[in-house]
C-alpha positions as CSV (number, residue, x, y, z in Angstrom):
1,M,114.8,78.1,122.6
2,E,114.2,79.8,119.0
3,A,110.7,81.2,118.2
4,L,108.9,78.6,116.1
5,D,109.8,79.3,112.0
6,I,107.2,80.2,109.7
7,S,108.1,77.9,106.4
8,I,107.0,79.8,102.8
9,F,104.0,78.8,101.9
10,R,102.2,78.7,105.5
11,L,103.8,82.6,104.9
12,S,101.7,83.0,101.9
13,L,98.0,82.3,103.1
14,L,98.4,85.2,104.9
15,Y,98.6,87.2,101.5
16,L,95.6,84.6,101.1
17,F,94.0,86.1,103.8
18,L,95.0,90.0,102.1
19,L,91.8,90.2,99.2
20,L,88.9,90.5,102.1
21,P,90.5,93.6,103.1
22,M,91.1,94.4,99.6
23,V,88.0,93.7,98.6
24,I,86.3,95.9,101.0
25,L,88.3,98.8,100.5
26,Y,86.5,98.6,96.3
27,R,83.3,97.5,98.3
28,F,83.4,101.2,99.1
29,K,85.3,103.2,96.8
30,L,88.2,104.0,98.4
31,R,91.0,104.5,95.4
32,L,93.1,102.7,98.0
33,T,93.5,99.4,96.7
34,K,96.9,100.0,93.8
35,D,98.3,101.6,96.8
36,V,97.5,98.4,99.4
37,M,98.9,96.0,96.3
38,I,102.2,98.4,95.9
39,S,102.8,98.9,99.5
40,V,102.4,95.5,100.3
41,S,104.7,94.7,97.3
42,R,107.0,96.9,98.6
43,M,107.4,95.9,102.1
44,T,107.9,92.4,100.6
45,G,111.0,92.9,98.5
46,Q,111.9,95.5,101.3
47,L,112.2,93.3,104.0
48,I,113.5,90.5,102.0
49,L,116.6,92.8,100.5
50,V,117.3,93.6,103.9
51,G,116.8,90.1,105.4
52,F,120.1,89.3,103.5
53,Y,122.2,92.1,104.1
54,L,122.1,92.3,107.9
55,K,122.6,88.2,107.5
56,Y,126.2,88.9,106.5
57,L,125.5,92.8,108.6
58,F,125.0,90.0,111.6
59,L,127.9,87.8,110.7
60,W,130.8,90.4,109.5
61,N,129.7,92.6,113.1
62,S,132.2,95.6,111.1
63,L,131.7,98.7,112.4
64,W,132.7,100.1,108.5
65,L,129.6,98.1,106.6
66,N,127.2,99.5,110.7
67,I,128.3,102.8,109.4
68,V,127.3,102.8,105.8
69,W,123.7,101.5,107.1
70,L,123.4,103.8,109.9
71,V,124.2,106.8,107.3
72,A,121.5,105.0,104.9
73,M,118.9,105.0,107.3
74,T,119.1,108.1,108.3
75,L,119.3,109.8,104.9
76,I,115.9,107.9,103.8
77,A,114.3,108.4,106.9
78,N,115.2,111.9,106.2
79,Y,114.0,111.9,102.6
80,N,110.9,110.7,103.6
81,I,109.9,113.2,106.7
82,I,110.2,115.9,104.5
83,G,108.4,114.5,101.2
84,K,105.6,113.6,103.7
85,A,105.4,116.4,105.6
86,G,105.0,118.6,101.8
87,L,107.8,121.0,102.0
88,A,110.7,121.8,100.1
89,Y,113.9,119.7,100.4
90,R,115.7,122.1,99.8
91,R,114.4,124.5,102.7
92,F,114.6,121.4,104.8
93,F,117.3,119.5,103.9
94,W,120.2,120.4,106.8
95,S,118.3,120.8,109.6
96,S,116.1,117.9,109.6
97,L,118.8,116.2,109.0
98,L,120.4,117.6,112.0
99,S,117.4,117.2,114.2
100,V,116.7,114.0,113.2
101,S,120.9,112.8,113.7
102,A,120.6,114.2,117.2
103,G,117.6,113.5,118.1
104,T,117.7,110.0,117.1
105,F,121.5,108.9,118.0
106,T,121.4,110.6,121.7
107,L,119.5,107.7,122.8
108,V,121.1,105.4,120.5
109,A,124.5,106.4,122.6
110,I,123.1,106.6,126.2
111,F,121.5,102.7,125.0
112,L,125.0,101.5,124.1
113,F,127.1,103.3,126.5
114,V,125.1,103.5,129.9
115,L,122.8,100.7,129.8
116,I,122.5,98.0,127.3
117,R,127.0,98.9,127.3
118,P,127.7,95.9,124.7
119,T,131.6,94.4,123.3
120,P,132.0,96.4,120.6
121,F,129.9,98.5,121.7
122,Y,129.3,98.8,117.9
123,D,127.2,95.3,118.3
124,T,125.2,94.8,115.2
125,Q,122.6,93.4,117.5
126,Y,122.2,96.2,119.2
127,L,122.3,98.8,117.1
128,I,120.7,98.6,114.6
129,P,117.2,96.6,115.5
130,L,117.6,99.8,118.7
131,T,118.2,102.9,115.7
132,G,115.7,101.6,113.8
133,M,113.0,101.8,116.0
134,L,114.3,105.1,117.0
135,L,114.5,106.1,114.0
136,G,111.2,104.8,112.4
137,N,108.9,106.2,115.6
138,C,110.9,110.3,114.7
139,L,110.2,109.6,111.3
140,S,106.5,109.2,112.1
141,G,106.5,111.7,114.7
142,N,108.4,114.4,112.2
143,I,106.5,114.2,109.5
144,I,103.2,115.5,111.5
145,A,105.4,118.1,113.7
146,L,106.5,120.3,110.3
147,E,102.9,119.2,108.6
148,R,101.0,120.4,111.3
149,F,103.3,123.5,111.8
150,Y,103.5,125.4,108.6
151,T,100.2,124.1,107.1
152,S,99.4,126.2,110.7
153,I,100.5,128.9,109.6
154,K,99.7,129.1,106.1
155,Q,96.2,128.2,107.1
156,N,96.0,131.2,109.3
157,R,98.0,133.8,108.1
158,E,96.5,136.8,108.7
159,E,96.1,135.5,113.0
160,F,100.7,135.7,112.3
161,I,100.7,138.6,110.6
162,A,98.9,139.9,113.2
163,Y,101.0,138.6,115.8
164,L,103.4,140.5,114.1
165,M,102.6,143.7,113.9
166,L,101.5,143.5,117.5
167,G,105.1,143.8,117.7
168,A,105.5,139.6,118.2
169,T,108.5,138.8,117.3
170,L,109.4,135.3,115.5
171,Q,109.5,132.7,118.2
172,E,106.7,135.1,120.4
173,A,104.3,134.4,116.7
174,I,105.1,130.8,116.5
175,A,104.2,129.9,119.7
176,P,101.2,128.4,119.7
177,Y,101.4,126.6,116.4
178,L,105.1,125.4,117.9
179,R,103.0,123.4,121.2
180,Q,100.3,122.5,118.4
181,A,102.4,120.6,116.3
182,I,104.7,119.0,119.2
183,S,101.9,118.1,121.1
184,A,100.1,116.3,117.9
185,C,103.5,114.1,117.6
186,V,103.7,113.2,121.0
187,T,100.3,112.6,121.5
188,P,100.1,108.7,120.1
189,I,102.9,107.4,122.1
190,I,101.8,109.4,124.9
191,A,98.8,107.1,124.3
192,T,100.8,104.7,124.5
193,M,102.4,104.3,127.6
194,M,99.1,104.5,129.2
195,T,97.8,100.9,127.9
196,I,101.3,99.8,127.2
197,G,101.2,95.5,129.0
198,I,97.1,96.1,129.5
199,V,96.3,96.7,126.2
200,S,98.7,95.9,123.9
201,L,102.1,93.8,124.2
202,P,104.5,96.2,122.0
203,G,106.6,94.8,119.5
204,M,110.0,94.6,121.0
205,M,109.2,92.8,124.1
206,T,106.9,90.6,121.9
207,G,109.8,89.8,120.0
208,Q,112.0,89.7,122.4
209,I,109.8,86.8,124.2
210,L,109.2,84.7,121.1
211,G,113.0,84.7,120.8
212,G,113.4,83.1,124.0
213,S,114.5,85.9,126.1
214,F,112.7,86.1,129.6
215,P,109.9,88.1,130.1
216,L,111.7,90.3,133.0
217,V,114.5,91.2,130.8
218,A,112.0,91.7,128.3
219,I,110.0,94.8,130.0
220,K,113.1,96.1,131.1
221,Y,114.4,96.3,126.8
222,Q,111.0,97.4,126.5
223,I,110.6,100.2,129.0
224,M,114.6,101.3,127.6
225,I,112.7,101.6,124.5
226,V,110.1,103.4,124.0
227,L,111.6,106.2,126.8
228,G,114.1,106.3,124.1
229,I,111.2,107.3,121.4
230,F,109.7,109.6,123.5
231,A,112.8,111.4,124.2
232,S,114.3,111.4,120.7
233,L,110.9,112.1,118.7
234,V,110.7,115.4,121.4
235,L,114.1,116.3,120.7
236,S,114.1,116.0,117.1
237,A,110.4,117.2,116.8
238,T,111.0,120.6,118.5
239,G,114.8,121.4,117.2
240,N,113.3,120.2,113.4
241,I,111.5,123.1,113.0
242,L,113.6,125.3,115.2
243,L,116.2,124.9,113.2
244,S,114.5,125.6,110.3
245,L,112.9,128.7,111.4
246,P,115.9,130.8,109.2
247,S,115.7,128.4,105.9
248,A,112.1,129.1,106.1
249,F,110.8,132.8,107.0
250,N,111.6,135.8,105.4
251,S,113.7,139.4,107.1
252,Y,110.1,140.2,107.3
253,N,109.3,136.8,109.8
254,L,107.0,136.1,107.2
255,L,106.7,132.5,105.1
256,R,108.6,132.1,102.2
257,D,106.7,131.5,99.3
258,D,108.8,128.4,98.4
259,V,108.4,126.5,101.6
260,F,106.0,123.8,100.0
261,C,106.7,121.6,97.2
262,K,105.0,122.3,94.2
263,N,102.4,119.5,94.5
264,K,101.6,121.2,98.1
265,R,100.4,124.5,97.4
Protein backbone atom coordinates (compact mmCIF):
# COMPACT_ATOMS: atom_id res chain seq x y z
CA MET A 1 0.00 0.00 0.00
CA GLU A 2 1.38 3.37 -1.02
CA ALA A 3 0.35 6.90 -0.08
CA LEU A 4 -2.16 8.54 -2.41
CA ASP A 5 -0.56 11.05 -4.75
CA ILE A 6 -1.52 14.73 -4.69
CA SER A 7 -1.94 16.40 -8.06
CA ILE A 8 -0.08 19.62 -8.81
CA PHE A 9 -3.39 21.41 -9.29
CA ARG A 10 -4.77 20.37 -5.90
CA LEU A 11 -1.51 21.23 -4.17
CA SER A 12 -1.57 24.67 -5.76
CA LEU A 13 -4.93 25.32 -4.08
CA LEU A 14 -3.15 25.28 -0.73
CA TYR A 15 -0.97 28.15 -1.89
CA LEU A 16 -4.15 30.16 -2.49
CA PHE A 17 -5.19 29.47 1.10
CA LEU A 18 -2.02 31.28 2.23
CA LEU A 19 -3.71 34.52 1.23
CA LEU A 20 -5.75 34.40 4.45
CA PRO A 21 -2.80 34.37 6.89
CA MET A 22 -1.02 36.90 4.67
CA VAL A 23 -3.98 39.27 5.01
CA ILE A 24 -3.87 38.82 8.79
CA LEU A 25 -0.15 39.62 8.88
CA TYR A 26 -0.72 42.69 6.72
CA ARG A 27 -3.72 43.80 8.80
CA PHE A 28 -1.67 43.85 12.00
CA LYS A 29 1.28 45.50 10.23
CA LEU A 30 3.74 42.78 11.21
CA ARG A 31 5.92 43.47 8.17
CA LEU A 32 6.38 39.75 7.60
CA THR A 33 4.61 39.51 4.24
CA LYS A 34 7.81 39.78 2.21
CA ASP A 35 9.63 37.28 4.44
CA VAL A 36 6.77 34.79 4.12
CA MET A 37 6.71 35.10 0.32
CA ILE A 38 10.46 34.63 0.08
CA SER A 39 10.49 31.69 2.50
CA VAL A 40 7.60 29.92 0.75
CA SER A 41 9.24 30.43 -2.65
CA ARG A 42 12.59 29.18 -1.38
CA MET A 43 10.99 26.18 0.32
CA THR A 44 9.15 25.22 -2.85
CA GLY A 45 12.19 25.62 -5.10
CA GLN A 46 14.54 23.83 -2.71
CA LEU A 47 12.19 20.88 -2.21
CA ILE A 48 11.65 20.49 -5.96
CA LEU A 49 15.40 20.44 -6.58
CA VAL A 50 15.98 18.07 -3.66
CA GLY A 51 13.19 15.84 -4.92
CA PHE A 52 14.87 15.43 -8.32
CA TYR A 53 18.26 14.87 -6.69
CA LEU A 54 16.96 12.34 -4.16
CA LYS A 55 15.22 10.44 -6.95
CA TYR A 56 18.60 9.57 -8.46
CA LEU A 57 20.28 9.30 -5.07
CA PHE A 58 17.82 6.56 -4.12
CA LEU A 59 18.09 4.96 -7.56
CA TRP A 60 21.91 4.74 -7.60
CA ASN A 61 22.33 4.14 -3.84
CA SER A 62 26.00 5.13 -4.04
CA LEU A 63 28.22 5.47 -0.96
CA TRP A 64 30.16 8.39 -2.44
CA LEU A 65 27.08 10.30 -3.55
CA ASN A 66 25.62 9.82 -0.07
CA ILE A 67 28.81 11.16 1.50
CA VAL A 68 28.75 14.23 -0.76
CA TRP A 69 25.13 14.90 0.20
CA LEU A 70 25.84 14.45 3.93
CA VAL A 71 28.83 16.81 3.77
CA ALA A 72 26.70 19.43 2.01
CA MET A 73 23.91 19.04 4.58
CA THR A 74 26.33 19.38 7.49
CA LEU A 75 28.12 22.44 6.09
CA ILE A 76 24.86 24.23 5.32
CA ALA A 77 23.52 23.42 8.80
CA ASN A 78 26.73 24.67 10.42
CA TYR A 79 26.63 27.87 8.38
CA ASN A 80 23.06 28.55 9.47
CA ILE A 81 23.72 27.75 13.14
CA ILE A 82 26.48 30.34 13.42
CA GLY A 83 24.69 32.93 11.30
CA LYS A 84 21.30 32.65 13.02
CA ALA A 85 22.98 32.77 16.44
CA GLY A 86 24.54 36.10 15.40
CA LEU A 87 28.11 34.91 15.90
CA ALA A 88 31.30 35.44 13.89
CA TYR A 89 32.05 32.58 11.49
CA ARG A 90 35.82 32.74 11.92
CA ARG A 91 35.50 32.25 15.67
CA PHE A 92 32.98 29.41 15.67
CA PHE A 93 33.14 27.54 12.36
CA TRP A 94 35.36 24.61 13.32
CA SER A 95 34.12 24.11 16.88
CA SER A 96 30.52 24.15 15.69
CA LEU A 97 31.22 21.84 12.75
CA LEU A 98 32.97 19.30 14.99
CA SER A 99 30.25 19.38 17.65
CA VAL A 100 27.31 19.10 15.28
CA SER A 101 29.00 16.35 13.24
CA ALA A 102 29.89 14.32 16.33
CA GLY A 103 26.47 14.73 17.92
CA THR A 104 24.64 13.80 14.72
CA PHE A 105 26.74 11.02 13.21
CA THR A 106 27.32 9.20 16.50
CA LEU A 107 23.58 8.62 16.69
CA VAL A 108 23.34 7.84 12.98
CA ALA A 109 26.00 5.15 13.45
CA ILE A 110 24.03 3.64 16.35
CA PHE A 111 20.88 3.64 14.22
CA LEU A 112 22.53 1.95 11.25
CA PHE A 113 24.94 -0.49 12.88
CA VAL A 114 23.05 -1.46 16.05
CA LEU A 115 19.32 -0.89 15.62
CA ILE A 116 18.25 -1.07 11.95
CA ARG A 117 21.27 -2.78 10.34
CA PRO A 118 20.34 -2.24 6.67
CA THR A 119 22.27 -3.88 3.82
CA PRO A 120 24.34 -2.07 2.68
CA PHE A 121 24.87 0.07 5.77
CA TYR A 122 24.84 3.24 3.64
CA ASP A 123 21.41 2.46 2.15
CA THR A 124 20.07 5.84 1.04
CA GLN A 125 16.55 4.96 2.19
CA TYR A 126 17.74 5.05 5.80
CA LEU A 127 20.94 7.10 5.86
CA ILE A 128 19.68 10.34 4.30
CA PRO A 129 16.28 10.72 6.04
CA LEU A 130 17.61 9.77 9.49
CA THR A 131 20.58 12.11 9.20
CA GLY A 132 18.32 14.89 7.96
CA MET A 133 15.96 14.59 10.93
CA LEU A 134 18.79 14.59 13.48
CA LEU A 135 20.66 17.40 11.74
CA GLY A 136 17.55 19.55 11.41
CA ASN A 137 16.82 19.35 15.12
CA CYS A 138 20.48 19.91 16.01
CA LEU A 139 20.39 23.04 13.86
CA SER A 140 17.49 24.66 15.70
CA GLY A 141 18.69 23.54 19.13
CA ASN A 142 22.26 24.74 18.64
CA ILE A 143 21.06 28.13 17.43
CA ILE A 144 19.11 28.54 20.66
CA ALA A 145 21.97 27.29 22.85
CA LEU A 146 24.72 29.43 21.32
CA GLU A 147 22.60 32.56 21.05
CA ARG A 148 21.32 32.25 24.62
CA PHE A 149 24.76 31.47 26.08
CA TYR A 150 26.77 34.27 24.51
CA THR A 151 24.01 36.87 24.65
CA SER A 152 23.50 36.17 28.37
CA ILE A 153 27.20 36.63 29.10
CA LYS A 154 27.26 39.85 27.08
CA GLN A 155 24.18 41.26 28.78
CA ASN A 156 25.41 40.23 32.25
CA ARG A 157 29.01 41.28 31.70
CA GLU A 158 29.44 42.85 35.15
CA GLU A 159 28.04 39.78 36.88
CA PHE A 160 30.34 37.52 34.83
CA ILE A 161 33.41 39.64 35.67
CA ALA A 162 32.41 39.56 39.35
CA TYR A 163 32.57 35.75 39.27
CA LEU A 164 36.09 35.94 37.85
CA MET A 165 37.22 38.55 40.38
CA LEU A 166 35.98 36.33 43.20
CA GLY A 167 38.34 33.61 41.99
CA ALA A 168 36.12 31.54 39.72
CA THR A 169 37.71 29.72 36.82
CA LEU A 170 36.26 30.20 33.34
CA GLN A 171 34.37 26.90 33.62
CA GLU A 172 32.91 27.95 36.98
CA ALA A 173 31.99 31.44 35.75
CA ILE A 174 30.14 30.16 32.67
CA ALA A 175 28.26 27.42 34.56
CA PRO A 176 25.01 29.35 35.18
CA TYR A 177 24.87 30.59 31.58
CA LEU A 178 25.63 27.11 30.26
CA ARG A 179 22.77 25.63 32.30
CA GLN A 180 20.36 28.26 31.00
CA ALA A 181 21.43 27.69 27.38
CA ILE A 182 21.16 23.89 27.48
CA SER A 183 17.84 24.08 29.31
CA ALA A 184 16.46 26.44 26.66
CA CYS A 185 17.48 24.19 23.77
CA VAL A 186 16.19 20.89 25.21
CA THR A 187 12.93 22.15 26.73
CA PRO A 188 11.00 21.90 23.41
CA ILE A 189 12.02 18.27 22.79
CA ILE A 190 11.20 17.35 26.40
CA ALA A 191 7.75 18.91 25.97
CA THR A 192 7.36 16.98 22.71
CA MET A 193 8.23 13.67 24.38
CA MET A 194 5.69 14.32 27.15
CA THR A 195 2.80 14.87 24.74
CA ILE A 196 3.77 12.77 21.71
CA GLY A 197 1.04 10.41 20.56
CA ILE A 198 -1.60 12.22 22.62
CA VAL A 199 -1.52 15.83 21.50
CA SER A 200 0.09 15.14 18.12
CA LEU A 201 1.23 12.38 15.82
CA PRO A 202 4.87 13.09 14.90
CA GLY A 203 5.99 13.57 11.33
CA MET A 204 8.08 10.43 10.86
CA MET A 205 5.40 8.15 12.26
CA THR A 206 2.69 9.80 10.16
CA GLY A 207 4.85 9.59 7.05
CA GLN A 208 5.55 5.90 7.52
CA ILE A 209 1.89 5.08 8.14
CA LEU A 210 0.88 7.04 5.03
CA GLY A 211 3.60 5.17 3.15
CA GLY A 212 2.08 1.83 4.10
CA SER A 213 4.09 0.73 7.16
CA PHE A 214 2.35 -1.07 10.00
CA PRO A 215 1.62 1.29 12.92
CA LEU A 216 3.73 -0.71 15.39
CA VAL A 217 6.74 -0.55 13.07
CA ALA A 218 6.23 3.20 12.64
CA ILE A 219 5.99 3.61 16.42
CA LYS A 220 9.32 1.86 16.98
CA TYR A 221 11.02 4.07 14.41
CA GLN A 222 9.47 7.15 16.00
CA ILE A 223 10.71 6.18 19.47
CA MET A 224 14.16 5.64 18.01
CA ILE A 225 14.29 9.02 16.27
CA VAL A 226 12.91 11.03 19.23
CA LEU A 227 15.42 9.51 21.65
CA GLY A 228 18.14 10.08 19.06
CA ILE A 229 17.15 13.71 18.60
CA PHE A 230 17.28 14.31 22.35
CA ALA A 231 20.69 12.66 22.73
CA SER A 232 22.24 14.32 19.69
CA LEU A 233 20.87 17.71 20.73
CA VAL A 234 22.36 17.55 24.23
CA LEU A 235 25.70 16.23 22.93
CA SER A 236 26.06 18.75 20.11
CA ALA A 237 24.84 21.82 22.03
CA THR A 238 27.00 21.13 25.09
CA GLY A 239 30.01 20.32 22.92
CA ASN A 240 29.43 23.39 20.77
CA ILE A 241 29.58 25.73 23.75
CA LEU A 242 32.52 24.04 25.46
CA LEU A 243 34.64 23.70 22.32
CA SER A 244 34.04 27.34 21.40
CA LEU A 245 35.40 28.70 24.70
CA PRO A 246 39.08 28.96 23.61
CA SER A 247 38.07 30.98 20.53
CA ALA A 248 35.46 33.13 22.26
CA PHE A 249 37.40 34.15 25.39
CA ASN A 250 40.82 35.80 25.67
CA SER A 251 43.69 34.94 28.01
CA TYR A 252 41.99 36.96 30.78
CA ASN A 253 38.82 34.83 30.45
CA LEU A 254 36.89 37.79 29.05
CA LEU A 255 34.59 37.60 26.04
CA ARG A 256 36.37 38.78 22.90
CA ASP A 257 35.07 41.88 21.14
CA ASP A 258 34.69 40.11 17.79
CA VAL A 259 32.60 37.16 18.99
CA PHE A 260 29.39 38.55 17.51
CA CYS A 261 28.90 39.37 13.85
CA LYS A 262 28.89 43.08 13.02
CA ASN A 263 25.12 43.51 12.68
CA LYS A 264 24.58 41.89 16.10
CA ARG A 265 26.92 44.14 18.10
